[in-house]
ROVOLO-269888 format. One line per 4 residues: number of its first residue (from 0); their letters; for each residue x, y, z of N, C-alpha, C. Coordinates in steps of 0.1 Angstrom, whole numbers, m for minus. Layout:
% ROVOLO-269888
NUM = A = X:Y:Z:X:Y:Z:X:Y:Z; ...
***
This chain:
% ROVOLO-269888
0 = XXXX = m692:m428:m1130:m704:m436:m1126:m702:m442:m1112; m691:m446:m1108:m688:m452:m1096:m695:m465:m1093; m701:m471:m1104:m709:m484:m1101:m717:m486:m1114; m723:m498:m1114:m732:m502:m1125:m744:m508:m1121
4 = XXXX = m755:m507:m1129:m768:m514:m1125:m774:m518:m1139; m780:m531:m1138:m786:m537:m1150:m798:m544:m1145; m810:m541:m1152:m822:m548:m1148:m828:m556:m1160; m832:m568:m1156:m840:m576:m1166:m853:m579:m1159
8 = XXXX = m862:m586:m1166:m876:m587:m1161:m876:m595:m1148; m867:m604:m1145:m866:m611:m1133:m855:m610:m1124; m845:m603:m1129:m832:m602:m1122:m826:m589:m1122; m817:m585:m1112:m809:m574:m1112:m794:m577:m1111
12 = XXXX = m785:m569:m1117:m771:m570:m1116:m766:m557:m1111; m759:m556:m1102:m753:m543:m1097:m740:m544:m1090; m732:m534:m1090:m719:m533:m1082:m714:m520:m1081; m704:m518:m1073:m697:m506:m1071:m682:m507:m1073
16 = XXXX = m675:m496:m1075:m661:m497:m1079:m653:m498:m1065; m654:m510:m1058:m648:m512:m1046:m633:m518:m1049; m625:m520:m1039:m612:m525:m1041:m612:m538:m1048; m621:m547:m1045:m621:m560:m1052:m635:m561:m1058
20 = XXXX = m636:m561:m1072:m647:m560:m1079:m657:m571:m1077; m670:m568:m1075:m681:m578:m1071:m693:m573:m1079; m700:m582:m1087:m713:m579:m1093:m722:m588:m1085; m732:m582:m1079:m743:m589:m1073:m754:m592:m1082
24 = XXXX = m758:m605:m1083:m770:m609:m1091:m781:m612:m1082; m793:m605:m1082:m803:m608:m1073:m816:m609:m1080; m826:m614:m1073:m840:m614:m1079:m845:m599:m1077; m858:m596:m1080:m863:m583:m1079:m866:m579:m1065
28 = XXXX = m865:m588:m1056:m868:m585:m1042:m854:m582:m1035; m843:m584:m1042:m830:m582:m1036:m823:m594:m1030; m830:m605:m1032:m824:m618:m1027:m811:m622:m1035; m800:m624:m1030:m788:m626:m1038:m789:m641:m1044
32 = XXXX = m786:m641:m1057:m786:m654:m1064:m773:m658:m1068; m763:m648:m1069:m749:m651:m1072:m741:m639:m1070; m728:m642:m1067:m718:m631:m1066:m707:m634:m1076; m706:m624:m1085:m695:m626:m1096:m684:m617:m1092
36 = XXXX = m673:m624:m1088:m661:m617:m1082:m649:m617:m1092; m642:m606:m1093:m629:m606:m1100:m620:m596:m1093; m608:m596:m1098:m597:m588:m1091:m592:m596:m1079; m582:m590:m1072:m576:m596:m1060:m569:m585:m1053
40 = XXXX = m563:m589:m1041:m555:m579:m1033:m544:m573:m1041; m539:m580:m1051:m528:m576:m1058:m532:m570:m1073; m545:m571:m1075:m551:m565:m1087:m564:m558:m1085; m562:m545:m1083:m574:m536:m1080:m584:m537:m1091
44 = XXXX = m596:m536:m1087:m607:m538:m1098:m620:m531:m1093; m630:m528:m1102:m642:m521:m1098:m652:m524:m1108; m664:m519:m1105:m675:m521:m1114:m680:m508:m1120; m681:m507:m1133:m687:m497:m1140:m699:m501:m1146
48 = XXXX = m702:m497:m1159:m713:m501:m1166:m715:m516:m1168; m728:m521:m1169:m730:m535:m1171:m740:m537:m1182; m738:m548:m1190:m749:m552:m1199:m748:m567:m1202; m759:m572:m1207:m760:m586:m1211:m762:m587:m1226
52 = XXXX = m757:m597:m1232:m760:m600:m1246:m771:m610:m1247; m775:m613:m1259:m787:m622:m1261:m784:m636:m1256; m771:m639:m1255:m768:m653:m1250:m767:m654:m1235; m769:m642:m1228:m769:m642:m1213:m754:m640:m1208
56 = XXXX = m744:m636:m1217:m732:m633:m1212:m732:m619:m1206; m725:m617:m1194:m724:m604:m1188:m712:m597:m1192; m713:m584:m1195:m702:m575:m1198:m700:m565:m1187; m688:m564:m1181:m685:m555:m1171:m675:m546:m1174
60 = XXXX = m677:m533:m1174:m666:m523:m1176:m660:m521:m1163; m646:m523:m1163:m638:m522:m1150:m629:m510:m1151; m633:m498:m1147:m625:m486:m1148:m613:m486:m1139; m614:m494:m1129:m602:m495:m1119:m592:m504:m1125
64 = XXXX = m595:m516:m1129:m587:m526:m1135:m583:m524:m1148; m589:m514:m1155:m586:m510:m1169:m589:m522:m1179; m601:m528:m1176:m605:m540:m1185:m619:m540:m1187; m623:m546:m1199:m637:m549:m1201:m638:m565:m1200
68 = XXXX = m645:m569:m1190:m645:m583:m1185:m659:m589:m1191; m658:m602:m1195:m670:m609:m1199:m671:m622:m1192; m684:m624:m1187:m686:m637:m1180:m697:m644:m1186; m696:m658:m1186:m707:m666:m1191:m719:m666:m1182
72 = XXXX = m730:m673:m1186:m743:m672:m1179:m742:m678:m1165; m731:m686:m1162:m729:m692:m1149:m720:m683:m1140; m716:m671:m1146:m707:m662:m1138:m693:m665:m1139; m689:m674:m1148:m675:m678:m1150:m667:m668:m1160
76 = XXXX = m656:m664:m1157:m649:m654:m1166:m647:m661:m1179; m651:m655:m1190:m650:m659:m1203:m639:m654:m1211; m636:m641:m1210:m626:m634:m1217:m625:m619:m1214; m615:m612:m1219:m614:m598:m1218:m612:m592:m1232
80 = XXXX = m620:m582:m1234:m621:m575:m1247:m613:m563:m1247; m606:m560:m1258:m597:m549:m1259:m583:m551:m1254; m574:m543:m1259:m561:m543:m1253:m560:m535:m1241; m556:m540:m1230:m557:m533:m1218:m545:m522:m1216
84 = XXXX = m548:m511:m1210:m538:m501:m1209:m526:m505:m1203; m526:m513:m1192:m514:m517:m1185:m506:m526:m1194; m512:m535:m1202:m506:m544:m1211:m498:m536:m1222; m505:m525:m1227:m499:m517:m1237:m486:m510:m1231
88 = XXXX = m486:m505:m1219:m475:m499:m1213:m464:m509:m1210; m468:m522:m1205:m458:m532:m1203:m450:m536:m1214; m456:m534:m1225:m449:m538:m1237:m439:m526:m1242; m438:m516:m1234:m429:m506:m1237:m433:m496:m1247
92 = XXXX = m446:m496:m1249:m452:m487:m1260:m455:m474:m1253; m454:m463:m1260:m457:m450:m1256:m472:m448:m1252; m474:m441:m1241:m488:m440:m1237:m496:m429:m1247; m500:m434:m1257:m508:m426:m1267:m521:m433:m1270
96 = XXXX = m531:m426:m1274:m543:m433:m1277:m541:m441:m1290; m548:m453:m1289:m546:m462:m1301:m559:m470:m1302; m563:m474:m1314:m575:m481:m1316:m574:m495:m1308; m584:m499:m1300:m584:m511:m1293:m578:m511:m1279
100 = XXXX = m571:m500:m1276:m567:m499:m1262:m577:m492:m1253; m582:m498:m1243:m592:m493:m1235:m586:m485:m1222; m588:m473:m1222:m582:m465:m1211:m594:m460:m1202; m596:m465:m1190:m607:m462:m1181:m620:m465:m1188
104 = XXXX = m623:m478:m1191:m636:m481:m1196:m647:m479:m1186; m657:m471:m1190:m667:m466:m1181:m680:m473:m1182; m684:m476:m1194:m697:m482:m1197:m697:m490:m1210; m706:m499:m1212:m706:m508:m1223:m720:m511:m1228
108 = XXXX = m722:m513:m1240:m735:m518:m1246:m732:m528:m1256; m741:m537:m1258:m741:m547:m1269:m753:m547:m1277; m752:m546:m1290:m764:m547:m1299:m768:m561:m1303; m779:m562:m1311:m785:m575:m1314:m776:m583:m1322
112 = XXXX = m766:m577:m1329:m757:m585:m1337:m745:m590:m1329; m744:m586:m1316:m733:m590:m1307:m721:m579:m1308; m723:m569:m1315:m712:m559:m1315:m712:m552:m1301; m699:m548:m1297:m697:m543:m1283:m693:m529:m1285
116 = XXXX = m699:m520:m1277:m696:m506:m1277:m691:m502:m1263; m679:m495:m1262:m673:m492:m1250:m670:m477:m1249; m675:m471:m1239:m673:m457:m1235:m661:m456:m1226; m650:m449:m1228:m638:m450:m1221:m631:m437:m1220
120 = XXXX = m624:m434:m1210:m616:m422:m1208:m620:m414:m1197; m611:m410:m1188:m613:m402:m1176:m614:m387:m1179; m606:m383:m1189:m605:m369:m1192:m608:m367:m1207; m602:m358:m1214:m604:m355:m1228:m597:m366:m1236
124 = XXXX = m604:m372:m1245:m599:m384:m1252:m605:m384:m1266; m597:m388:m1276:m603:m390:m1290:m609:m403:m1291; m603:m414:m1286:m608:m427:m1287:m618:m430:m1276; m628:m422:m1274:m637:m422:m1263:m649:m432:m1264
128 = XXXX = m651:m436:m1276:m662:m446:m1279:m656:m455:m1290; m656:m468:m1286:m650:m478:m1295:m659:m489:m1297; m658:m496:m1309:m666:m507:m1313:m658:m519:m1315; m663:m530:m1310:m657:m543:m1312:m667:m553:m1318
132 = XXXX = m661:m562:m1325:m670:m574:m1331:m674:m583:m1320; m684:m592:m1323:m688:m602:m1314:m676:m611:m1310; m665:m611:m1318:m654:m620:m1315:m644:m612:m1307; m647:m599:m1304:m638:m590:m1296:m627:m584:m1304
136 = XXXX = m628:m583:m1317:m618:m575:m1325:m623:m560:m1327; m614:m552:m1326:m617:m537:m1327:m621:m535:m1342; m632:m528:m1344:m637:m525:m1357:m638:m510:m1360; m640:m502:m1350:m643:m488:m1352:m640:m479:m1340
140 = XXXX = m635:m467:m1342:m634:m457:m1332:m643:m445:m1336; m652:m441:m1329:m662:m430:m1332:m655:m417:m1331; m659:m407:m1339:m655:m393:m1339:m664:m384:m1332; m659:m376:m1322:m668:m368:m1314:m674:m357:m1325
144 = XXXX = m687:m355:m1324:m694:m346:m1332:m693:m348:m1347; m688:m360:m1350:m686:m364:m1364:m674:m357:m1370; m665:m351:m1362:m653:m343:m1367:m641:m353:m1366; m634:m355:m1376:m622:m363:m1375:m612:m358:m1365
148 = XXXX = m608:m367:m1356:m600:m363:m1345:m607:m356:m1335; m620:m355:m1335:m628:m349:m1324:m626:m354:m1311; m626:m346:m1301:m623:m351:m1287:m636:m352:m1278; m637:m363:m1271:m648:m365:m1261:m642:m360:m1248
152 = XXXX = m652:m356:m1240:m648:m351:m1227:m651:m360:m1215; m643:m370:m1213:m646:m380:m1202:m659:m387:m1205; m660:m394:m1215:m673:m401:m1218:m677:m411:m1208; m689:m412:m1203:m694:m420:m1193:m705:m430:m1197
156 = XXXX = m717:m425:m1195:m728:m435:m1197:m731:m437:m1213; m737:m449:m1215:m740:m453:m1229:m752:m461:m1229; m761:m459:m1239:m773:m467:m1240:m776:m468:m1255; m784:m479:m1258:m788:m481:m1272:m803:m479:m1273
160 = XXXX = m806:m472:m1283:m820:m469:m1288:m826:m483:m1293; m839:m484:m1292:m844:m496:m1298:m841:m498:m1313; m839:m487:m1320:m835:m487:m1334:m820:m490:m1336; m813:m492:m1325:m798:m495:m1326:m789:m483:m1326
164 = XXXX = m794:m471:m1325:m785:m459:m1324:m780:m458:m1310; m769:m452:m1308:m763:m450:m1295:m764:m436:m1289; m766:m435:m1276:m765:m422:m1269:m754:m423:m1260; m745:m413:m1259:m733:m413:m1252:m733:m400:m1243
168 = XXXX = m730:m401:m1230:m728:m390:m1221:m714:m384:m1223; m713:m373:m1229:m701:m366:m1231:m699:m356:m1219; m695:m362:m1208:m697:m356:m1195:m690:m342:m1193; m677:m340:m1197:m671:m328:m1195:m675:m317:m1204
172 = XXXX = m681:m321:m1215:m687:m311:m1225:m702:m309:m1223; m707:m316:m1212:m721:m312:m1207:m731:m315:m1217; m730:m327:m1224:m740:m329:m1235:m741:m345:m1237; m751:m348:m1245:m752:m362:m1250:m750:m362:m1265
176 = XXXX = m743:m372:m1270:m742:m374:m1284:m748:m386:m1289; m754:m385:m1302:m761:m397:m1307:m754:m401:m1320; m752:m414:m1321:m745:m420:m1333:m752:m431:m1339; m750:m434:m1351:m754:m446:m1357:m744:m457:m1354
180 = XXXX = m748:m470:m1354:m738:m481:m1351:m726:m480:m1361; m728:m475:m1372:m716:m475:m1382:m707:m463:m1379; m710:m455:m1369:m701:m444:m1365:m705:m430:m1370; m717:m429:m1378:m720:m416:m1383:m727:m408:m1372
184 = XXXX = m722:m396:m1370:m728:m387:m1360:m742:m382:m1363; m752:m383:m1354:m766:m380:m1358:m771:m367:m1351; m768:m366:m1338:m774:m354:m1331:m767:m352:m1318; m770:m341:m1311:m764:m337:m1299:m775:m330:m1291
188 = XXXX = m775:m334:m1278:m784:m326:m1268:m774:m319:m1259; m775:m306:m1259:m765:m298:m1252:m757:m290:m1261; m746:m284:m1256:m738:m275:m1265:m733:m282:m1278; m733:m277:m1290:m735:m262:m1291:m749:m259:m1295
192 = XXXX = m759:m268:m1296:m771:m266:m1301:m781:m261:m1290; m780:m267:m1278:m789:m265:m1267:m782:m260:m1255; m790:m257:m1245:m785:m254:m1232:m777:m266:m1226; m766:m264:m1219:m758:m274:m1215:m765:m282:m1203
196 = XXXX = m762:m295:m1203:m765:m303:m1192:m754:m301:m1181; m755:m307:m1170:m746:m305:m1159:m738:m318:m1156; m728:m320:m1164:m719:m332:m1163:m727:m345:m1163; m734:m348:m1174:m742:m360:m1174:m732:m372:m1175
200 = XXXX = m736:m383:m1167:m728:m395:m1166:m735:m408:m1167; m748:m408:m1168:m755:m421:m1169:m768:m418:m1177; m773:m427:m1186:m784:m424:m1194:m792:m438:m1197; m805:m437:m1197:m813:m449:m1201:m825:m444:m1208
204 = XXXX = m831:m453:m1216:m842:m449:m1225:m855:m453:m1217; m865:m443:m1216:m878:m446:m1210:m888:m452:m1222; m898:m458:m1218:m907:m464:m1228:m913:m455:m1238; m915:m442:m1235:m920:m433:m1245:m910:m428:m1254
208 = XXXX = m897:m431:m1252:m886:m427:m1261:m878:m415:m1255; m883:m409:m1244:m875:m399:m1237:m863:m405:m1230; m854:m397:m1227:m841:m401:m1221:m842:m397:m1206; m838:m407:m1197:m836:m404:m1183:m821:m403:m1181
212 = XXXX = m816:m391:m1176:m802:m388:m1175:m798:m385:m1161; m788:m391:m1156:m782:m388:m1143:m771:m378:m1145; m772:m366:m1139:m762:m355:m1140:m758:m350:m1126; m749:m341:m1125:m744:m338:m1112:m755:m331:m1103
216 = XXXX = m765:m325:m1110:m776:m319:m1102:m788:m328:m1101; m787:m341:m1103:m797:m350:m1102:m803:m356:m1115; m814:m363:m1114:m820:m370:m1125:m829:m361:m1133; m828:m360:m1146:m837:m353:m1154:m842:m361:m1166
220 = XXXX = m854:m358:m1171:m859:m364:m1183:m858:m355:m1194; m853:m359:m1205:m851:m351:m1217:m859:m357:m1229; m866:m348:m1236:m871:m353:m1249:m860:m353:m1259; m863:m362:m1270:m852:m364:m1279:m848:m351:m1286
224 = XXXX = m857:m341:m1288:m853:m329:m1294:m849:m319:m1284; m848:m323:m1270:m844:m314:m1260:m854:m303:m1258; m866:m304:m1264:m876:m293:m1262:m882:m294:m1247; m881:m305:m1241:m886:m307:m1228:m875:m312:m1218
228 = XXXX = m875:m305:m1207:m866:m310:m1196:m874:m309:m1183; m873:m320:m1175:m881:m319:m1162:m873:m329:m1152; m874:m325:m1140:m869:m334:m1130:m876:m348:m1130; m869:m359:m1128:m876:m371:m1128:m884:m374:m1116
232 = XXXX = m880:m371:m1104:m887:m373:m1091:m885:m362:m1082; m894:m361:m1073:m893:m350:m1062:m886:m356:m1050; m884:m369:m1050:m877:m375:m1038:m862:m371:m1038; m857:m370:m1026:m844:m367:m1024:m835:m379:m1026
236 = XXXX = m825:m379:m1034:m817:m390:m1037:m802:m388:m1032; m795:m397:m1029:m780:m397:m1027:m774:m396:m1040; m761:m398:m1041:m754:m397:m1054:m758:m409:m1063; m764:m406:m1074:m769:m417:m1083:m757:m422:m1090
240 = XXXX = m754:m435:m1089:m743:m441:m1097:m748:m446:m1110; m760:m451:m1112:m765:m456:m1125:m780:m457:m1125; m786:m457:m1137:m800:m458:m1139:m803:m469:m1149; m815:m474:m1148:m818:m485:m1158:m833:m486:m1159
244 = XXXX = m838:m487:m1170:m853:m489:m1172:m856:m502:m1179; m865:m510:m1173:m868:m523:m1178:m883:m526:m1176; m890:m530:m1186:m904:m534:m1184:m913:m523:m1177; m910:m510:m1180:m918:m500:m1174:m914:m496:m1160
248 = XXXX = m904:m501:m1155:m898:m498:m1141:m885:m492:m1143; m883:m481:m1135:m869:m474:m1135:m862:m479:m1122; m850:m484:m1124:m841:m488:m1112:m830:m479:m1111; m828:m475:m1098:m817:m465:m1095:m807:m470:m1085
252 = XXXX = m794:m470:m1088:m784:m473:m1078:m778:m461:m1073; m779:m460:m1059:m774:m448:m1052:m762:m452:m1043; m754:m442:m1041:m743:m444:m1032:m744:m433:m1021; m743:m438:m1009:m745:m428:m998:m732:m421:m995
256 = XXXX = m734:m410:m987:m722:m402:m983:m712:m411:m976; m699:m410:m979:m689:m417:m973:m686:m430:m981; m693:m433:m992:m691:m444:m1000:m694:m458:m994; m699:m458:m982:m702:m471:m976:m716:m474:m975
260 = XXXX = m725:m466:m982:m739:m469:m982:m743:m472:m997; m753:m480:m998:m757:m484:m1011:m773:m486:m1011; m779:m481:m1020:m794:m482:m1021:m798:m485:m1035; m806:m496:m1037:m812:m499:m1051:m827:m497:m1049
264 = XXXX = m833:m488:m1056:m847:m486:m1056:m854:m487:m1069; m866:m489:m1069:m875:m490:m1081:m885:m479:m1081; m887:m473:m1093:m897:m462:m1094:m905:m465:m1107; m917:m459:m1107:m925:m459:m1120:m919:m449:m1129
268 = XXXX = m924:m448:m1141:m918:m439:m1151:m922:m425:m1148; m931:m423:m1138:m935:m408:m1135:m926:m404:m1123; m917:m412:m1117:m909:m408:m1107:m914:m411:m1093; m924:m419:m1092:m930:m423:m1079:m922:m436:m1074
272 = XXXX = m918:m435:m1061:m912:m446:m1055:m920:m458:m1053; m916:m470:m1059:m924:m483:m1057:m918:m492:m1046; m905:m490:m1043:m900:m498:m1033:m885:m497:m1032; m879:m501:m1021:m864:m502:m1020:m859:m516:m1019
276 = XXXX = m851:m520:m1028:m846:m534:m1028:m835:m537:m1019; m825:m528:m1019:m813:m528:m1011:m813:m515:m1003; m813:m516:m989:m814:m504:m982:m802:m499:m975; m790:m506:m978:m778:m501:m972:m767:m513:m974
280 = XXXX = m755:m508:m971:m744:m519:m973:m745:m530:m964; m749:m527:m951:m751:m539:m942:m762:m548:m946; m773:m542:m952:m784:m550:m957:m779:m560:m968; m771:m554:m977:m766:m561:m988:m757:m572:m983
284 = XXXX = m747:m570:m974:m738:m579:m969:m746:m590:m962; m757:m586:m955:m765:m597:m948:m771:m606:m958; m776:m601:m970:m782:m609:m980:m772:m618:m987; m760:m612:m989:m749:m620:m995:m744:m631:m986
288 = XXXX = m744:m628:m973:m739:m638:m963:m749:m650:m963; m762:m647:m963:m772:m658:m964:m770:m666:m976; m767:m661:m988:m765:m668:m1000:m753:m677:m999; m741:m671:m994:m728:m678:m992:m730:m690:m983
292 = XXXX = m736:m688:m971:m738:m699:m962:m747:m710:m967; m756:m707:m976:m765:m716:m981:m758:m725:m992; m749:m718:m999:m741:m724:m1010:m728:m731:m1005; m725:m729:m993:m712:m735:m988:m713:m750:m988
296 = XXXX = m703:m755:m995:m703:m771:m996:m712:m775:m1006; m720:m767:m1013:m728:m772:m1025:m721:m766:m1037; m726:m754:m1042:m719:m749:m1054:m705:m742:m1051; m703:m739:m1038:m690:m732:m1035:m683:m741:m1025
300 = XXXX = m669:m743:m1026:m661:m750:m1017:m661:m741:m1004; m660:m748:m992:m660:m740:m980:m649:m729:m979; m638:m732:m984:m627:m722:m984:m630:m710:m992; m636:m712:m1004:m640:m701:m1012:m652:m693:m1005
304 = XXXX = m662:m700:m1000:m673:m693:m993:m668:m684:m982; m659:m690:m973:m654:m682:m961:m646:m670:m966; m638:m672:m977:m631:m661:m982:m640:m650:m987; m650:m653:m994:m659:m643:m998:m666:m635:m988
308 = XXXX = m669:m643:m977:m675:m637:m965:m665:m627:m959; m652:m631:m959:m643:m622:m953:m641:m609:m961; m641:m611:m974:m641:m599:m983:m652:m589:m981; m663:m594:m978:m675:m585:m975:m672:m577:m963
312 = XXXX = m667:m584:m952:m665:m576:m940:m653:m567:m942; m643:m572:m949:m630:m564:m951:m631:m553:m960; m637:m555:m972:m637:m544:m982:m649:m536:m984; m661:m543:m981:m674:m537:m985:m679:m529:m974
316 = XXXX = m678:m534:m961:m683:m526:m950:m672:m516:m945; m676:m506:m937:m666:m497:m932:m656:m504:m923; m644:m498:m923:m633:m505:m916:m634:m501:m901; m641:m510:m893:m642:m509:m879:m636:m520:m873
320 = XXXX = m634:m519:m860:m628:m531:m852:m635:m543:m853; m649:m542:m853:m658:m553:m853:m657:m560:m867; m657:m552:m878:m658:m558:m891:m645:m564:m894; m633:m558:m890:m620:m564:m892:m619:m578:m885
324 = XXXX = m624:m578:m873:m624:m590:m865:m632:m601:m872; m644:m598:m878:m652:m608:m885:m644:m613:m897; m638:m603:m905:m631:m607:m917:m619:m616:m913; m612:m613:m902:m600:m622:m898:m606:m636:m895
328 = XXXX = m617:m637:m888:m623:m650:m885:m627:m657:m898; m633:m651:m907:m636:m657:m919:m624:m662:m928; m614:m654:m929:m602:m657:m936:m595:m670:m929; m595:m670:m916:m588:m681:m909:m596:m694:m912
332 = XXXX = m609:m694:m912:m617:m705:m915:m615:m710:m929; m612:m700:m939:m610:m704:m952:m596:m712:m953; m586:m706:m945:m573:m713:m946:m574:m727:m938; m583:m728:m929:m585:m741:m922:m589:m751:m932
336 = XXXX = m599:m747:m941:m605:m756:m951:m595:m759:m963; m586:m749:m965:m576:m751:m976:m564:m742:m972; m554:m750:m965:m543:m742:m959:m535:m733:m969; m533:m739:m981:m526:m731:m991:m535:m723:m999
340 = XXXX = m538:m710:m993:m547:m701:m1000:m540:m688:m1003; m534:m686:m1014:m525:m674:m1016:m533:m661:m1014; m544:m659:m1021:m552:m647:m1021:m557:m645:m1006; m562:m656:m1000:m567:m654:m986:m556:m650:m977
344 = XXXX = m544:m655:m978:m532:m651:m970:m530:m636:m971; m530:m632:m984:m527:m617:m986:m538:m609:m979; m551:m613:m980:m562:m606:m974:m560:m606:m959; m557:m618:m954:m555:m619:m939:m543:m610:m934
348 = XXXX = m533:m610:m942:m521:m602:m938:m526:m587:m938; m533:m583:m947:m538:m568:m947:m547:m565:m934; m556:m575:m931:m564:m573:m919:m555:m572:m907; m545:m581:m906:m536:m582:m894:m528:m568:m893
352 = XXXX = m524:m563:m905:m517:m550:m905:m527:m539:m899; m539:m539:m904:m549:m529:m899:m552:m531:m885; m551:m543:m879:m554:m545:m866:m542:m543:m856; m531:m539:m862:m519:m536:m854:m511:m548:m850
356 = XXXX = m510:m558:m859:m503:m570:m856:m492:m572:m868; m482:m564:m869:m474:m564:m881:m465:m577:m882; m461:m583:m870:m453:m595:m871:m460:m606:m878; m473:m609:m874:m481:m619:m881:m483:m616:m896
360 = XXXX = m485:m603:m899:m487:m599:m912:m474:m601:m920; m463:m599:m915:m450:m600:m923:m448:m615:m925; m451:m623:m915:m449:m638:m917:m458:m643:m929; m470:m638:m930:m478:m643:m941:m473:m637:m955
364 = XXXX = m469:m625:m954:m463:m618:m966:m450:m627:m971; m442:m631:m962:m431:m639:m966:m434:m652:m972; m445:m658:m966:m450:m671:m971:m455:m669:m985; m463:m658:m988:m467:m655:m1002:m456:m652:m1011
368 = XXXX = m446:m645:m1006:m435:m642:m1015:m427:m654:m1019; m427:m665:m1011:m421:m677:m1015:m428:m683:m1026; m442:m681:m1027:m450:m688:m1037:m448:m679:m1049; m448:m666:m1048:m448:m657:m1060:m436:m647:m1058
372 = XXXX = m424:m651:m1060:m413:m641:m1057:m413:m630:m1066; m419:m631:m1077:m419:m619:m1087:m431:m609:m1084; m439:m611:m1075:m450:m602:m1072:m445:m590:m1065; m447:m578:m1073:m442:m566:m1068:m449:m560:m1055
376 = XXXX = m463:m563:m1056:m471:m557:m1046:m468:m563:m1032; m464:m576:m1031:m461:m582:m1018:m448:m576:m1013; m438:m575:m1022:m425:m569:m1018:m427:m555:m1013; m435:m548:m1019:m438:m534:m1015:m444:m534:m1001
380 = XXXX = m454:m542:m998:m461:m542:m986:m452:m547:m975; m444:m558:m978:m435:m562:m968:m424:m552:m965; m418:m545:m975:m409:m535:m973:m414:m523:m964; m427:m520:m966:m433:m509:m958:m434:m513:m943
384 = XXXX = m438:m526:m942:m439:m532:m927:m425:m532:m921; m415:m535:m929:m401:m536:m923:m397:m521:m919; m400:m512:m928:m396:m498:m925:m403:m493:m912; m416:m496:m911:m423:m492:m899:m417:m499:m887
388 = XXXX = m411:m511:m888:m405:m517:m877:m391:m511:m875; m386:m503:m883:m373:m497:m882:m362:m505:m889; m366:m515:m897:m356:m523:m904:m354:m518:m918; m349:m506:m920:m348:m501:m934:m338:m509:m942
392 = XXXX = m327:m514:m936:m317:m521:m944:m323:m533:m950; m331:m541:m942:m337:m554:m948:m348:m550:m958; m354:m538:m956:m365:m535:m966:m358:m532:m980; m346:m525:m979:m339:m521:m992:m334:m534:m998
396 = XXXX = m330:m544:m990:m324:m556:m996:m336:m563:m1003; m348:m563:m997:m359:m570:m1002:m363:m563:m1016; m362:m551:m1017:m365:m544:m1030:m354:m547:m1040; m341:m547:m1036:m330:m551:m1045:m332:m565:m1051
400 = XXXX = m336:m574:m1042:m339:m588:m1046:m349:m589:m1057; m359:m580:m1054:m369:m580:m1065:m365:m574:m1078; m356:m565:m1077:m351:m558:m1090:m343:m569:m1097; m336:m577:m1091:m329:m588:m1098:m338:m596:m1106
404 = XXXX = m350:m599:m1100:m360:m607:m1107:m367:m599:m1118; m369:m586:m1115:m376:m577:m1125:m369:m565:m1126; m358:m564:m1134:m350:m552:m1135:m357:m539:m1141; m368:m541:m1148:m375:m529:m1153:m386:m525:m1145
408 = XXXX = m388:m530:m1133:m398:m526:m1124:m397:m511:m1119; m405:m502:m1124:m404:m488:m1119:m410:m487:m1105; m420:m496:m1101:m425:m495:m1087:m414:m498:m1077; m407:m509:m1079:m396:m513:m1070:m385:m503:m1070
412 = XXXX = m382:m498:m1082:m370:m488:m1081:m374:m475:m1076; m385:m470:m1078:m389:m457:m1072:m390:m458:m1057; m395:m470:m1052:m396:m472:m1037:m382:m473:m1031; m373:m480:m1038:m359:m481:m1034:m352:m467:m1034
416 = XXXX = m354:m459:m1044:m349:m445:m1044:m354:m437:m1033; m367:m439:m1029:m372:m431:m1018:m366:m435:m1005; m363:m448:m1003:m357:m452:m991:m342:m449:m989; m336:m448:m1001:m322:m445:m1000:m319:m430:m1003
***
């Protein structure tokens, strides 16, 4: 999916699978109301499918960070649902599929009772659709085509019928599957009963009960019995990341070539363009900057606001000299407001590395390492900079010191083996 989109009658939520996960909450004109951020320079994250429950809690599938994140109505992190794949591995358990372990969560849906459904898996997987209670406890793993041990093919998009049944994009098997909330298989659109779709990966329900499906060849409308298939619109679209229908309006999130463009558009149910809410990444950054500057010193401390501005220039916009320069300026203003800023220092070190100033970057990495000596990612970055400087001996010693703190670290050991 490479991103997620959610529409409500007066608001939009959307985001892309960038290095640092950000969900933008806007009004229907695209004016930014809030930025919900998660992840960090040392914790990669991204945005997959999104949904809201009846209480206004936001659920974010994070296929990059391997988590299902939940945020309260104020955008504050509430909890994580499911056992994370990395945690499962960190406990020394074999990498096998298991109930409750979320591997590459791609999309999420919540029913009226608060039950949570997660589509997960990058490739072929048995536990590709899992159900959790409102309290976050695993209650069910669905079986593909109703067959015990049946395999899903990289399941992506997920949507709920008004009657509570689920439609799942079984991407690599080129079909949609339909299930009851209790797990019973109901129907399939595509093989083996119908002509295959072309790698469907996002789906939403239209007001008349038809399905709007994003597939590799574009958007199509399907009847529930697959007797009718037609293109949704004649307009040329970029890569569609996600689709959503709300109050008779279809919202489409597109990603431009090169991954640095974004467009959020609204259509009527007949496929006619009604307007463009976000016309590009620079447009989005401009709107986000306006919100951040307005909230600086009010709902956001200046250090946090400047850091978020820096992240927009650093990670969201293309990596150009001008954008990196703006990012450095924002990060330094953040550190002026709050000198001890661990994540800000890491981001600034990365910018300085990109701008060809390794000595300054190494100084910041060393300062961060004093705060978190067990952080593997900092040691690896600093070791790389030392190697580029020609100081291989010091780089190896840095990794050895890290292994004394974390003897089981495969990352540090493999890098040390590579250097020696």
